[in-house]
Structure formats: structure tokens, C-alpha cells
CHARMM-style PDB file with segment names, atoms N, HN, CA, C and O in Angstrom:
ATOM      1  N   UNK     1      18.441   6.772 -17.725  1.00  0.00      PROA
ATOM      2  CA  UNK     1      18.106   5.677 -16.814  1.00  0.00      PROA
ATOM      3  C   UNK     1      17.627   6.202 -15.456  1.00  0.00      PROA
ATOM      4  O   UNK     1      16.611   5.753 -14.926  1.00  0.00      PROA
ATOM      5  N   UNK     2      18.365   7.143 -14.917  1.00  0.00      PROA
ATOM      6  HN  UNK     2      19.190   7.507 -15.347  1.00  0.00      PROA
ATOM      7  CA  UNK     2      17.988   7.704 -13.616  1.00  0.00      PROA
ATOM      8  C   UNK     2      16.596   8.332 -13.659  1.00  0.00      PROA
ATOM      9  O   UNK     2      15.768   8.098 -12.779  1.00  0.00      PROA
ATOM     10  N   UNK     3      16.353   9.133 -14.696  1.00  0.00      PROA
ATOM     11  HN  UNK     3      17.025   9.323 -15.412  1.00  0.00      PROA
ATOM     12  CA  UNK     3      15.078   9.826 -14.829  1.00  0.00      PROA
ATOM     13  C   UNK     3      13.921   8.828 -14.935  1.00  0.00      PROA
ATOM     14  O   UNK     3      12.885   8.994 -14.292  1.00  0.00      PROA
ATOM     15  N   UNK     4      14.113   7.791 -15.752  1.00  0.00      PROA
ATOM     16  HN  UNK     4      14.955   7.656 -16.274  1.00  0.00      PROA
ATOM     17  CA  UNK     4      13.075   6.789 -15.955  1.00  0.00      PROA
ATOM     18  C   UNK     4      12.771   6.056 -14.639  1.00  0.00      PROA
ATOM     19  O   UNK     4      11.614   5.803 -14.300  1.00  0.00      PROA
ATOM     20  N   UNK     5      13.834   5.727 -13.918  1.00  0.00      PROA
ATOM     21  HN  UNK     5      14.774   5.932 -14.193  1.00  0.00      PROA
ATOM     22  CA  UNK     5      13.680   5.014 -12.648  1.00  0.00      PROA
ATOM     23  C   UNK     5      12.939   5.897 -11.628  1.00  0.00      PROA
ATOM     24  O   UNK     5      12.030   5.434 -10.939  1.00  0.00      PROA
ATOM     25  N   UNK     6      13.336   7.157 -11.545  1.00  0.00      PROA
ATOM     26  HN  UNK     6      14.075   7.533 -12.104  1.00  0.00      PROA
ATOM     27  CA  UNK     6      12.701   8.089 -10.620  1.00  0.00      PROA
ATOM     28  C   UNK     6      11.218   8.272 -10.966  1.00  0.00      PROA
ATOM     29  O   UNK     6      10.352   8.295 -10.092  1.00  0.00      PROA
ATOM     30  N   UNK     7      10.962   8.401 -12.268  1.00  0.00      PROA
ATOM     31  HN  UNK     7      11.666   8.383 -12.977  1.00  0.00      PROA
ATOM     32  CA  UNK     7       9.581   8.583 -12.722  1.00  0.00      PROA
ATOM     33  C   UNK     7       8.730   7.352 -12.396  1.00  0.00      PROA
ATOM     34  O   UNK     7       7.572   7.479 -12.000  1.00  0.00      PROA
ATOM     35  N   UNK     8       9.315   6.156 -12.568  1.00  0.00      PROA
ATOM     36  HN  UNK     8      10.256   6.053 -12.890  1.00  0.00      PROA
ATOM     37  CA  UNK     8       8.614   4.909 -12.275  1.00  0.00      PROA
ATOM     38  C   UNK     8       8.254   4.804 -10.796  1.00  0.00      PROA
ATOM     39  O   UNK     8       7.135   4.424 -10.450  1.00  0.00      PROA
ATOM     40  N   UNK     9       9.199   5.139  -9.933  1.00  0.00      PROA
ATOM     41  HN  UNK     9      10.107   5.447 -10.215  1.00  0.00      PROA
ATOM     42  CA  UNK     9       8.944   5.102  -8.497  1.00  0.00      PROA
ATOM     43  C   UNK     9       7.872   6.106  -8.099  1.00  0.00      PROA
ATOM     44  O   UNK     9       7.004   5.815  -7.276  1.00  0.00      PROA
ATOM     45  N   UNK    10       7.943   7.282  -8.690  1.00  0.00      PROA
ATOM     46  HN  UNK    10       8.648   7.519  -9.359  1.00  0.00      PROA
ATOM     47  CA  UNK    10       6.985   8.332  -8.382  1.00  0.00      PROA
ATOM     48  C   UNK    10       5.575   7.904  -8.792  1.00  0.00      PROA
ATOM     49  O   UNK    10       4.605   8.140  -8.072  1.00  0.00      PROA
ATOM     50  N   UNK    11       5.484   7.277  -9.952  1.00  0.00      PROA
ATOM     51  HN  UNK    11       6.272   7.086 -10.536  1.00  0.00      PROA
ATOM     52  CA  UNK    11       4.184   6.842 -10.461  1.00  0.00      PROA
ATOM     53  C   UNK    11       3.584   5.753  -9.558  1.00  0.00      PROA
ATOM     54  O   UNK    11       2.374   5.721  -9.332  1.00  0.00      PROA
ATOM     55  N   UNK    12       4.439   4.870  -9.051  1.00  0.00      PROA
ATOM     56  HN  UNK    12       5.421   4.895  -9.234  1.00  0.00      PROA
ATOM     57  CA  UNK    12       3.964   3.785  -8.178  1.00  0.00      PROA
ATOM     58  C   UNK    12       3.433   4.317  -6.848  1.00  0.00      PROA
ATOM     59  O   UNK    12       2.358   3.909  -6.407  1.00  0.00      PROA
ATOM     60  N   UNK    13       4.164   5.212  -6.212  1.00  0.00      PROA
ATOM     61  HN  UNK    13       5.037   5.543  -6.570  1.00  0.00      PROA
ATOM     62  CA  UNK    13       3.823   5.699  -4.877  1.00  0.00      PROA
ATOM     63  C   UNK    13       2.745   6.785  -4.898  1.00  0.00      PROA
ATOM     64  O   UNK    13       2.139   7.082  -3.868  1.00  0.00      PROA
ATOM     65  N   UNK    14       2.510   7.372  -6.063  1.00  0.00      PROA
ATOM     66  HN  UNK    14       3.002   7.131  -6.899  1.00  0.00      PROA
ATOM     67  CA  UNK    14       1.583   8.501  -6.129  1.00  0.00      PROA
ATOM     68  C   UNK    14       0.149   8.165  -5.698  1.00  0.00      PROA
ATOM     69  O   UNK    14      -0.407   8.882  -4.866  1.00  0.00      PROA
ATOM     70  N   UNK    15      -0.473   7.101  -6.233  1.00  0.00      PROA
ATOM     71  HN  UNK    15      -0.021   6.518  -6.909  1.00  0.00      PROA
ATOM     72  CA  UNK    15      -1.864   6.805  -5.842  1.00  0.00      PROA
ATOM     73  C   UNK    15      -2.027   6.541  -4.339  1.00  0.00      PROA
ATOM     74  O   UNK    15      -2.964   7.035  -3.713  1.00  0.00      PROA
ATOM     75  N   UNK    16      -1.111   5.764  -3.776  1.00  0.00      PROA
ATOM     76  HN  UNK    16      -0.349   5.363  -4.285  1.00  0.00      PROA
ATOM     77  CA  UNK    16      -1.189   5.478  -2.333  1.00  0.00      PROA
ATOM     78  C   UNK    16      -1.058   6.753  -1.513  1.00  0.00      PROA
ATOM     79  O   UNK    16      -1.796   6.964  -0.551  1.00  0.00      PROA
ATOM     80  N   UNK    17      -0.108   7.603  -1.905  1.00  0.00      PROA
ATOM     81  HN  UNK    17       0.492   7.431  -2.687  1.00  0.00      PROA
ATOM     82  CA  UNK    17       0.110   8.850  -1.169  1.00  0.00      PROA
ATOM     83  C   UNK    17      -1.118   9.742  -1.277  1.00  0.00      PROA
ATOM     84  O   UNK    17      -1.508  10.393  -0.307  1.00  0.00      PROA
ATOM     85  N   UNK    18      -1.729   9.771  -2.463  1.00  0.00      PROA
ATOM     86  HN  UNK    18      -1.412   9.242  -3.251  1.00  0.00      PROA
ATOM     87  CA  UNK    18      -2.936  10.572  -2.679  1.00  0.00      PROA
ATOM     88  C   UNK    18      -4.077  10.088  -1.796  1.00  0.00      PROA
ATOM     89  O   UNK    18      -4.767  10.890  -1.168  1.00  0.00      PROA
ATOM     90  N   UNK    19      -4.273   8.780  -1.751  1.00  0.00      PROA
ATOM     91  HN  UNK    19      -3.712   8.128  -2.262  1.00  0.00      PROA
ATOM     92  CA  UNK    19      -5.336   8.211  -0.915  1.00  0.00      PROA
ATOM     93  C   UNK    19      -5.076   8.509   0.556  1.00  0.00      PROA
ATOM     94  O   UNK    19      -6.003   8.822   1.303  1.00  0.00      PROA
ATOM     95  N   UNK    20      -3.819   8.412   0.971  1.00  0.00      PROA
ATOM     96  HN  UNK    20      -3.066   8.158   0.365  1.00  0.00      PROA
ATOM     97  CA  UNK    20      -3.452   8.704   2.365  1.00  0.00      PROA
ATOM     98  C   UNK    20      -3.756  10.153   2.717  1.00  0.00      PROA
ATOM     99  O   UNK    20      -4.290  10.439   3.788  1.00  0.00      PROA
ATOM    100  N   UNK    21      -3.413  11.067   1.809  1.00  0.00      PROA
ATOM    101  HN  UNK    21      -2.979  10.834   0.939  1.00  0.00      PROA
ATOM    102  CA  UNK    21      -3.668  12.494   2.054  1.00  0.00      PROA
ATOM    103  C   UNK    21      -5.161  12.780   2.104  1.00  0.00      PROA
ATOM    104  O   UNK    21      -5.610  13.577   2.927  1.00  0.00      PROA
ATOM    105  N   UNK    22      -5.939  12.136   1.227  1.00  0.00      PROA
ATOM    106  HN  UNK    22      -5.574  11.489   0.558  1.00  0.00      PROA
ATOM    107  CA  UNK    22      -7.393  12.317   1.223  1.00  0.00      PROA
ATOM    108  C   UNK    22      -7.993  11.799   2.529  1.00  0.00      PROA
ATOM    109  O   UNK    22      -8.839  12.455   3.137  1.00  0.00      PROA
ATOM    110  N   UNK    23      -7.547  10.618   2.953  1.00  0.00      PROA
ATOM    111  HN  UNK    23      -6.859  10.085   2.459  1.00  0.00      PROA
ATOM    112  CA  UNK    23      -8.039  10.044   4.209  1.00  0.00      PROA
ATOM    113  C   UNK    23      -7.686  10.944   5.392  1.00  0.00      PROA
ATOM    114  O   UNK    23      -8.506  11.151   6.287  1.00  0.00      PROA
ATOM    115  N   UNK    24      -6.473  11.473   5.393  1.00  0.00      PROA
ATOM    116  HN  UNK    24      -5.807  11.305   4.666  1.00  0.00      PROA
ATOM    117  CA  UNK    24      -6.024  12.361   6.466  1.00  0.00      PROA
ATOM    118  C   UNK    24      -6.864  13.635   6.483  1.00  0.00      PROA
ATOM    119  O   UNK    24      -7.250  14.119   7.548  1.00  0.00      PROA
ATOM    120  N   UNK    25      -7.145  14.175   5.296  1.00  0.00      PROA
ATOM    121  HN  UNK    25      -6.832  13.782   4.431  1.00  0.00      PROA
ATOM    122  CA  UNK    25      -7.961  15.386   5.189  1.00  0.00      PROA
ATOM    123  C   UNK    25      -9.367  15.139   5.715  1.00  0.00      PROA
ATOM    124  O   UNK    25      -9.910  15.967   6.446  1.00  0.00      PROA
ATOM    125  N   UNK    26      -9.960  14.007   5.348  1.00  0.00      PROA
ATOM    126  HN  UNK    26      -9.518  13.335   4.755  1.00  0.00      PROA
ATOM    127  CA  UNK    26     -11.305  13.654   5.826  1.00  0.00      PROA
ATOM    128  C   UNK    26     -11.291  13.514   7.351  1.00  0.00      PROA
ATOM    129  O   UNK    26     -12.196  13.998   8.031  1.00  0.00      PROA
ATOM    130  N   UNK    27     -10.261  12.850   7.882  1.00  0.00      PROA
ATOM    131  HN  UNK    27      -9.526  12.457   7.330  1.00  0.00      PROA
ATOM    132  CA  UNK    27     -10.148  12.663   9.337  1.00  0.00      PROA
ATOM    133  C   UNK    27     -10.037  14.000  10.060  1.00  0.00      PROA
ATOM    134  O   UNK    27     -10.690  14.212  11.081  1.00  0.00      PROA
ATOM    135  N   UNK    28      -9.211  14.903   9.530  1.00  0.00      PROA
ATOM    136  HN  UNK    28      -8.681  14.730   8.700  1.00  0.00      PROA
ATOM    137  CA  UNK    28      -9.045  16.230  10.138  1.00  0.00      PROA
ATOM    138  C   UNK    28     -10.356  17.012  10.102  1.00  0.00      PROA
ATOM    139  O   UNK    28     -10.746  17.627  11.095  1.00  0.00      PROA
ATOM    140  N   UNK    29     -11.034  16.986   8.952  1.00  0.00      PROA
ATOM    141  HN  UNK    29     -10.718  16.487   8.146  1.00  0.00      PROA
ATOM    142  CA  UNK    29     -12.318  17.688   8.833  1.00  0.00      PROA
ATOM    143  C   UNK    29     -13.342  17.096   9.796  1.00  0.00      PROA
ATOM    144  O   UNK    29     -14.081  17.837  10.444  1.00  0.00      PROA
ATOM    145  N   UNK    30     -13.392  15.762   9.896  1.00  0.00      PROA
ATOM    146  HN  UNK    30     -12.791  15.161   9.370  1.00  0.00      PROA
ATOM    147  CA  UNK    30     -14.322  15.089  10.803  1.00  0.00      PROA
ATOM    148  C   UNK    30     -14.059  15.506  12.253  1.00  0.00      PROA
ATOM    149  O   UNK    30     -14.982  15.855  12.989  1.00  0.00      PROA
ATOM    150  N   UNK    31     -12.782  15.462  12.648  1.00  0.00      PROA
ATOM    151  HN  UNK    31     -12.032  15.178  12.051  1.00  0.00      PROA
ATOM    152  CA  UNK    31     -12.421  15.856  14.015  1.00  0.00      PROA
ATOM    153  C   UNK    31     -12.720  17.335  14.267  1.00  0.00      PROA
ATOM    154  O   UNK    31     -13.148  17.706  15.360  1.00  0.00      PROA
ATOM    155  N   UNK    32     -12.494  18.183  13.249  1.00  0.00      PROA
ATOM    156  HN  UNK    32     -12.147  17.882  12.361  1.00  0.00      PROA
ATOM    157  CA  UNK    32     -12.755  19.620  13.373  1.00  0.00      PROA
ATOM    158  C   UNK    32     -14.233  19.873  13.646  1.00  0.00      PROA
ATOM    159  O   UNK    32     -14.584  20.664  14.521  1.00  0.00      PROA
ATOM    160  N   UNK    33     -15.106  19.186  12.880  1.00  0.00      PROA
ATOM    161  HN  UNK    33     -14.820  18.543  12.169  1.00  0.00      PROA
ATOM    162  CA  UNK    33     -16.548  19.373  13.070  1.00  0.00      PROA
ATOM    163  C   UNK    33     -17.045  18.705  14.355  1.00  0.00      PROA
ATOM    164  O   UNK    33     -17.982  19.202  14.979  1.00  0.00      PROA
ATOM    165  N   UNK    34     -16.440  17.599  14.756  1.00  0.00      PROA
ATOM    166  HN  UNK    34     -15.678  17.195  14.249  1.00  0.00      PROA
ATOM    167  CA  UNK    34     -16.828  16.921  15.988  1.00  0.00      PROA
ATOM    168  C   UNK    34     -16.328  17.666  17.226  1.00  0.00      PROA
ATOM    169  O   UNK    34     -16.900  17.532  18.308  1.00  0.00      PROA
ATOM    170  N   UNK    35     -15.267  18.445  17.065  1.00  0.00      PROA
ATOM    171  HN  UNK    35     -14.803  18.554  16.186  1.00  0.00      PROA
ATOM    172  CA  UNK    35     -14.680  19.164  18.203  1.00  0.00      PROA
ATOM    173  C   UNK    35     -15.711  20.063  18.880  1.00  0.00      PROA
ATOM    174  O   UNK    35     -15.739  20.159  20.106  1.00  0.00      PROA
ATOM    175  N   UNK    36     -16.555  20.719  18.091  1.00  0.00      PROA
ATOM    176  HN  UNK    36     -16.532  20.641  17.094  1.00  0.00      PROA
ATOM    177  CA  UNK    36     -17.598  21.579  18.675  1.00  0.00      PROA
ATOM    178  C   UNK    36     -18.537  20.767  19.554  1.00  0.00      PROA
ATOM    179  O   UNK    36     -18.862  21.191  20.663  1.00  0.00      PROA
ATOM    180  N   UNK    37     -18.977  19.611  19.078  1.00  0.00      PROA
ATOM    181  HN  UNK    37     -18.713  19.267  18.177  1.00  0.00      PROA
ATOM    182  CA  UNK    37     -19.867  18.754  19.851  1.00  0.00      PROA
ATOM    183  C   UNK    37     -19.177  18.223  21.105  1.00  0.00      PROA
ATOM    184  O   UNK    37     -19.781  18.160  22.176  1.00  0.00      PROA
ATOM    185  N   UNK    38     -17.906  17.843  20.962  1.00  0.00      PROA
ATOM    186  HN  UNK    38     -17.416  17.894  20.092  1.00  0.00      PROA
ATOM    187  CA  UNK    38     -17.154  17.318  22.105  1.00  0.00      PROA
ATOM    188  C   UNK    38     -16.971  18.407  23.162  1.00  0.00      PROA
ATOM    189  O   UNK    38     -17.190  18.158  24.347  1.00  0.00      PROA
ATOM    190  N   UNK    39     -16.574  19.599  22.748  1.00  0.00      PROA
ATOM    191  HN  UNK    39     -16.396  19.801  21.785  1.00  0.00      PROA
ATOM    192  CA  UNK    39     -16.406  20.712  23.694  1.00  0.00      PROA
ATOM    193  C   UNK    39     -17.731  21.069  24.341  1.00  0.00      PROA
ATOM    194  O   UNK    39     -17.782  21.328  25.544  1.00  0.00      PROA
ATOM    195  N   UNK    40     -18.803  21.087  23.563  1.00  0.00      PROA
ATOM    196  HN  UNK    40     -18.762  20.877  22.586  1.00  0.00      PROA
ATOM    197  CA  UNK    40     -20.120  21.419  24.105  1.00  0.00      PROA
ATOM    198  C   UNK    40     -20.534  20.396  25.161  1.00  0.00      PROA
ATOM    199  O   UNK    40     -21.072  20.773  26.203  1.00  0.00      PROA
ATOM    200  N   UNK    41     -20.293  19.114  24.911  1.00  0.00      PROA
ATOM    201  HN  UNK    41     -19.856  18.808  24.065  1.00  0.00      PROA
ATOM    202  CA  UNK    41     -20.669  18.080  25.866  1.00  0.00      PROA
ATOM    203  C   UNK    41     -19.814  18.161  27.135  1.00  0.00      PROA
ATOM    204  O   UNK    41     -20.294  17.822  28.217  1.00  0.00      PROA
ATOM    205  N   UNK    42     -18.565  18.601  27.023  1.00  0.00      PROA
ATOM    206  HN  UNK    42     -18.175  18.876  26.145  1.00  0.00      PROA
ATOM    207  CA  UNK    42     -17.689  18.738  28.192  1.00  0.00      PROA
ATOM    208  C   UNK    42     -18.149  19.915  29.059  1.00  0.00      PROA
ATOM    209  O   UNK    42     -18.240  19.793  30.280  1.00  0.00      PROA
ATOM    210  N   UNK    43     -18.440  21.062  28.414  1.00  0.00      PROA
ATOM    211  HN  UNK    43     -18.366  21.161  27.422  1.00  0.00      PROA
ATOM    212  CA  UNK    43     -18.782  22.253  29.178  1.00  0.00      PROA
ATOM    213  C   UNK    43     -20.236  22.314  29.650  1.00  0.00      PROA
ATOM    214  O   UNK    43     -20.571  23.113  30.525  1.00  0.00      PROA
ATOM    215  N   UNK    44     -21.098  21.475  29.074  1.00  0.00      PROA
ATOM    216  HN  UNK    44     -20.826  20.826  28.364  1.00  0.00      PROA
ATOM    217  CA  UNK    44     -22.512  21.492  29.496  1.00  0.00      PROA
ATOM    218  C   UNK    44     -22.737  20.807  30.816  1.00  0.00      PROA
ATOM    219  OT1 UNK    44     -23.870  20.744  31.294  1.00  0.00      PROA
TER     220      UNK     44
END
């Protein structure tokens, strides 16, 4: 019973967590690439 319940919860939360991690990764990459432009505009 415990194993089945744990597996069920894991299966439910997995897609949302995956999407959140993907979105976070995209945001970090976007900010990383934009950082050069932002720094360049500040120092120019």
C-alpha cells in the first residue's frame, strides 16, 4: 500500500516538476545570454 501510494504521488507531481525545471533552465539560459548585452549597455 505504501509503495503504491508513493508511486502514485510521484507520478502525479512528475510532469509539473519537469515543466518547472525546463522553464527555470530556459529562464537561466536567457538571463545568461542577456547578461552580456546588459553589461555591455551599462559599461558603454
